[in-house]
Each structure stands twice: as C-alpha cells, then as structure tokens.
N, C-alpha and C positions, 0 to 999 in steps of 0.2 A: 035570325039563325045564321051562322057563320060555317060554310064548307071549307075543309082543309084538306087540299091534295095532297098527294106525298105524303099521306099521315104516318106513315109508319118508319120514316127516315129520320136523318139527324136534326133537321129543321122542324119535321111535321109533328113531331112527336114533343118535346117542348112546347112546341107554339100550341097545339092542341092542350096541355095542361095549363100552361097560361091564361088560355081563353077560357077555360072550365073553372079558373080560379078566379077568374074575373065576373063569374056568374052569367057566362053566357051559354046558349045552346049552341051546339057543335054537331055538326053532320063530319065524319073522315071519311076520305077514299083512296082508298089502294087497290092493287092488282089481285090481291091475296087477304082471305081471312086474316084479323088479326085482333088482337086483344085490345081493347080501349079503355079509358075510364070510366067509371060509372057514370051513366046518365047521357053518355056520349051516343050518339047513331052512329054505325060502320055501315058503308055502302062498299060492296066489290065493285069494280067497273074498270074495264080499258079505255083510258081516253083516246086512245087510237082506234078504239072501235067505233061502229054505226051509231051506237046508244050514246057514247060521249055522257057527259055530265047528267042525262035526264033524269036517272035513278037518284040523284042526290041533291036535287034545288030545290024540291019541295018545302016551301016556307022560308026559302034562303033570301036574305038581303044583302050577305058580305060573301066573297071568296078569295081563297089566297090559292092562287094558280102555281103549281109547281110541275114543270110539264119534263124536264129531263131528258130522258129518252123518247118518252112517247111525243116529243117534238119532231122528232127525225124518223119515226116507224112509217113503214111502209103505209101508204093508206092517209096517214094523219092528215086532220085537217084544224089545226089550233084557232085559227081564225073563226071557224064555226063555233067551236066550244064557247068564245069569248060571246058572240052572238047569240048563242044557246042559253048562257048565263044571264045575257042581259034580258033576252026576251022572257026567261023564266022569274024575272024580278029581283035578280041582284043588280043593286046601285052603286057598289063597291067592288072594286076588284085590286088586290094588291097581288102584282107578278114578281115571281122571282127571274130576273135576268141575269146578266154577267157582266162585269167590268168588261170584259172584251169588246162590249157592242161599242164603246168607246175608245179603248187602247187599241184596237186591231178590227177594222169593223169590216173589213171583206173578206173574210175566212166564210167559208161557205155554212158554219155553224152559227156565227155571229149575223150573218146576213138574213136566215131564218128568225133569231129571237128579235133584231131589230124591227124587223117586219111584222113581230108578233107584240112589241112594244107599241108600234104605230096604231095597229088594230085595238089594242087596249085604250090607248089616247082618244081614240076617234069614235070609240063605241061606246065605253062604261061611263055613265054619268060622275063618279067618283071616282079615282084611280092614284095607286102611289106604285111605282117601281123601284125595284131592290136592286142595286148591282154589285154583288160582293166579286173580291178577286180568289185569292186560294182560300182554301179550307184548311184549316188547322186539323178536320178529319182526314183528310186526305192520308195521314201519318197512318193510319191503320193499313195502308199497303206495306208497314212493313213489320204488323205484327206477327206474322208468322216466322220471320227470320228473326226476330227478337225473341220471339218464345222460343225457339229453337238453337238458335245458335248467339244470343245475344249482341246481334249483329245489324246494324241498317244498311243495306245497299241501295244507293241513290247516285243520280249523276248530280254533276254541277253543285259539291259539295260546300263551296264556300261564296255561292249566289244565292241570295235571299230575295224574298218578298213579304209583305205584313199581312202574314195568314190571318183569316178570321173564324174565332170560335163559333160553331154553329147556333149553339146558344144564344148570343147576340143576334145573329140573323133573325131569330126565332123570336127576341124580343124585340126586335124594331118591327118585325111584321105583326106582333099583335098592336102596338103602340099605333101602326097604319091602320088597322083594322079596327080598333076602338076609339080612336081618338080623331076629333075632324079637323086637327091642324094638318093634317100631311096630303091632302088633296093634291096632285095636278103636280108632285115633286118626283123626281129621281134621286135616290140616295146612293153615293157609294161608299161601301162597306167594306172596312180593312181592320186587322189588326193594332195596337200600339204602337207596332215596331217592327223592321223589316229583322226577318230571322232565316238563317240558310238552315240547311237540311243536317250540317255538321253540327248547328246550334241548337235544332229541333232531336238529335240523337243526345244530345249531352242534358237536355231538360227531361227526356224520356231515362236517361238513364239516373236523373236526382229524384225523378218521381218513383221509379224502382227500386231506389235504394240498392243498387248494385251497378257495376260498369258495364258500358253500351257500346261496342266498337262501331267505328263506320268504315264502309269501305265503297268507295268512289267507281261508280259505273260507267261507262264509255256512254254518249249518246246511243249507238247501236245496242248497244246491251238493255240500256232503260228501253228502248223502242220495242226490242223484241217481248220484253216482260208483258208491257203495257198494253201490245197489239193483242194479248191472249185474251183479256177482258175489255177491250175497248176498239173502236174502229181505228183503222192506221193512220188514218187522216187527223182523227181527235188526239190520238197520240203523238203524233207530229206537233199539231197545233201546241200541246200542254209542252212540250219540249221547248220549243221556241220559246214560248214565255219562260219558264223555267231556267233556261239555258241565258237567254238575251232579254230579262224583263226591260221594259221601258220605263223611262222616269216615270210617268204616270201610273205605271203597274207596280212601281217602289213607294209611292208617294204614301204618307199616312193620310187617311182621311180623316175629317172633324164631326162626320154623320153621326158613328154612332153617338157620341158626346152629344151631339146637337141633339137627338131624339131620344136617349136615353137620361140625360143628365149625370151621366159618368162614363168613365175612358172603357176603352173595349177591354176585353178579359184578355191578357197573354198567353200565349201558347204554354207556357209552364201551368199555366191553370187547367188548360185541356188537357193536360199529359196526367196532371195529379187525377183528375175525376175518372181520366180513363185508363188508368193503369193495370188495371185487373186485363184487359184486354192485350197487353205483353206480357202477363207474366208465366 
C-alpha cells in the first residue's frame, strides 16, 4: 500500500490517479476531508501535529512525502515523520524536495529541506528525491486578474526559467514509487524550455482564444502582493530566483525524459488544460 501526502494538490491528485490506475492500494493524506477516487482510503492528518502520519501508515510499504508548509510550521519535526514511517513498515520513500537545495543551498528553507533529504537517505531502505524548479501552476496566481481584466501582472517580464507541469512531477513520482530502477537517485525536474512571464501570458492568451495584456510589476510591488499569502522571507527568495536566475536554474534537465521516456510537457500544454481557471 502506498501513502500519498499532499493528496489534494497539483501533484498529489494526479499521482493518486496514476497509482490507482496501476492497480495499487492507496491511502491519501491531507489536512481536510477531500473527495478521492473509488477504492482510495483518505485520512485527515496534520503532519505538523503530534500524531503525524500514524493514522495513515497501517499496511503501508511506500510513501510519497510532500510537506510544503508543514516543513516549517511551529512544532514540526519532519525527521520524526520519516522515522515514524520507516518504523511503521515503509521501505520506500519518494521525497518532493526543491531544485533550490542545489542552486541556493544556504537559504533558510533550503537548509531545512536539505536536512530532510539527508534524513530520508539515512533512514529509508529505498529512497528517491525529486527536485523540481518553478511550477507551471504558479501561473494560477494570475487567474483572478486574467478573469477580471484580461491582464497578467508580474515582475521580470523578460526573464525566464523552465517551469515544469505538476502532472509531469506526478508521473515521475509514480515511476519512482512503482519501479525498482530509481532507488538512491535525486532527479532534477524542469520543463522543456525556458519561458518568461511574457511568454506565459502569450500561451494563456492562445489557450483562451482572446488577448491577455502583460503588466510588469516592480520588485517591491510583487513582494507586497506575494507577502499577503506567504512569509516575506519566502517571497524574497522567490523573487531572487525569478529576477536573477542562476545558470543551473535556467538549465533544462534531461531527467523527465530519462524517467518517462518522453519530453516534459511545455507550458502551453498546461495552459490549455487549465484554461477554465482563467475564463
């Protein structure tokens, strides 16, 4: 049985579907009650709380671990979650990390994630680490302004990174959970091409079949907007990457092709599938 944390998100949802279609028994974990496919067990759990994963681990031999905010929540002990899972019988852990542990290893959030990577490597009998860069789904930040004003407002309009479709991350995660050839590997996951915010705007316009304007924000304007939904430190970290990406953050990785036997999906594909969110 495979436990999937973050099961209601952009990665967990398609990952759960892929695993069930492969005939696996799946338990999904999220903070709140959620609809899941037929035959899937769902457990409501706070991974930063005292009970951690225990309610979900009965019969589990593999775990997809996505912590996001739970990694930094007050009282969180992600290393204890990993030990709890292995003590409960989990042999294989696939951890969702971030490319930033390689490209910007000394930021506060990356130091914590690097420590968690080390715990997984040292504790789990079998493990794989996924390090995606920017997500195509971050474009959903623009959905309200596109719906209301047909405008994307973003900083650094002509500076790009190879954003990855979360569906590709989910497929790579499924391969790592189901196949034996990925143990002890850290995969860097990117899209197939560098694309700027202005280029993403053009792809959204094509998906919608109507013009979408691009309005370039200053860094301060973008920081103020982002700080309403994330810690100011994380907003600054994100803007550092978006405004001045390092060569390693603009490199197109071969790892999606290596794992899946096909190229990663371009941003235009994500935009076409998610156009209704912008209508």
